[in-house]
C-alpha positions in Angstrom: 0.3 222.4 75.9 1.3 225.2 73.6 3.6 222.9 71.7 0.8 220.3 71.5 -1.7 222.8 70.1 1.0 224.2 67.7 1.8 220.6 66.5 -1.8 220.1 65.6 -2.0 223.4 63.8 -4.4 225.2 66.2 -4.2 228.9 65.8 -3.6 230.9 68.0 -1.5 228.2 69.6 -0.5 230.2 72.8 -4.0 231.2 73.9 -5.5 227.8 73.0 -2.7 225.9 74.7 -3.0 228.0 77.9 -6.7 227.5 78.1 -6.3 223.8 77.4 -3.7 223.6 80.2 -6.1 225.3 82.6 -8.9 222.9 81.7 -6.6 219.9 82.1 -5.2 221.0 85.4 -8.6 221.9 86.8 -9.7 218.4 86.3 -6.5 217.1 87.9 -6.7 219.4 91.0 -10.5 219.7 91.5 -11.9 217.0 93.8 -15.3 217.4 92.3 -14.0 215.8 89.1 -12.1 213.0 91.0 -14.7 210.3 90.1 -15.8 211.8 86.8 -15.2 209.8 83.6 -12.3 210.8 81.3 -14.8 211.6 78.6 -15.8 214.7 80.5 -12.2 215.9 80.5 -12.0 215.4 76.7 -15.3 217.1 76.2 -14.1 220.1 78.2 -11.0 220.2 76.1 -13.0 220.2 72.9 -15.2 222.9 74.3 -12.2 225.0 75.3 -10.9 224.8 71.7 -14.2 225.7 70.1 -13.8 229.5 70.2 -11.0 229.2 67.7 -13.1 227.1 65.2 -11.1 223.9 65.7 -12.9 221.0 64.1 -14.3 218.3 66.4 -11.8 215.6 65.4 -8.8 217.8 65.7 -10.0 219.2 69.0 -10.6 215.7 70.4 -7.1 214.7 69.3 -5.5 217.8 70.9 -7.4 217.2 74.1 -6.4 213.5 74.3 -2.8 214.3 73.5 -2.6 217.1 76.0 -4.0 214.8 78.7 -1.5 212.1 77.8 1.3 214.6 78.1 0.1 215.8 81.5 -0.2 212.2 82.8 3.2 211.3 81.4 4.8 214.2 83.2 3.1 213.3 86.4 4.3 209.7 86.1 7.9 210.7 85.4 7.9 213.1 88.4 6.5 210.4 90.6 9.2 207.9 89.5 11.9 210.5 90.0 10.5 211.2 93.5 10.6 207.5 94.3 14.2 207.1 93.2 15.3 210.1 95.3 13.4 208.8 98.3 14.9 205.3 98.0 18.4 206.7 97.7 18.0 208.8 100.8 16.4 206.1 102.9 18.7 204.1 105.1 19.3 200.5 104.2 17.1 198.1 106.1 19.0 195.8 108.4 17.9 192.2 108.7 
């Protein structure tokens, strides 16, 4: 997330990236947000970047990109786990 905030020119990139990561992961982990619309996640991301004076359009872009990065990492880890599990599973005999 720090690289994402730095890529969009958000300063300070480290603090903003860490706060954005916390907001993103809270939405992922918290069961209260399980059925909540993705717009709330983006709104929380925009709100998290507001203390640093980030414009709305830029904050929305950063929040959307950071969520896409988090989802991509989860998908890749899930695919990797499936491949490992399939290689370890004994072959089915017919």
